[in-house]
Phi, psi and omega in degrees: 000126181264151176212159181281126180249126179290152177295153183297320184291331177286329179288337183263008177297134180090352177254111192296331186263349179051040174084013182251017176079232182299153179294336181289333186280160176061041178259001182135209185289342181294329180289333180275347184096015177115176181244146175065233182267026182295149179089120183276356181081031179295327175265121180066184186254026189299314185242355185306310183301321181290329179284324178298323182289327183274102183290341182262013183290316182259147170084183180255149185222124175074189180207163176252122181292134180267354180288131181290137178267141181282128177276114182274126176239094189271161174215145179271157176297325181299326178295318178296318179298315184292324185255023183299313181295320179298316180292325177294317180296325181272005180058033175269341178233141177250145178246122180229111177052057178065012178242128180266122178265122185233127169252104187295333180292332174293329179278350179098017180239153178229007175216137179256127178250158191262025179279127179112176179253151179248117179253336181256164177272127181241142167244100189253131175251117184206142181290327183228144177204148177281159180298320181297320180295314180298318181296316181295321179293319180291324178295330179276359178097013181257196183207146176241123183235171176079017182287133177281134178283117179272141178287128178275143180290131177265129181264000000 
């Protein structure tokens, strides 16, 4: 036989403690003694050993650097060689007297890597480049400019 049962909260209207005894109880985490790893175990030995083992339990540790890091978006020389005609048609690369002028940041890259062979003469402007890339471009008769001077670590 079924019958309608009122909800618990409607039955407890007008009763200040809602079945939890004293008014102090059931107020949140304080009744439980804290949340998570709260309590250092000053009373009795309940948590002391686990806190002693964790060296990072107390205090602050380390810092987060606020200096912005440069997001490197690299490209290989072989990619430039393969897509040379495409870039010329789209006017992303200019050709002047058998020398191709390339601004890699216009193409969406900020570092030149040295994978591949260089058959054409390039004048490349890029903030970052590997030593191998610069060497290969110079051996082919080209030039790499606009390199940012990186601070070397002093020992």
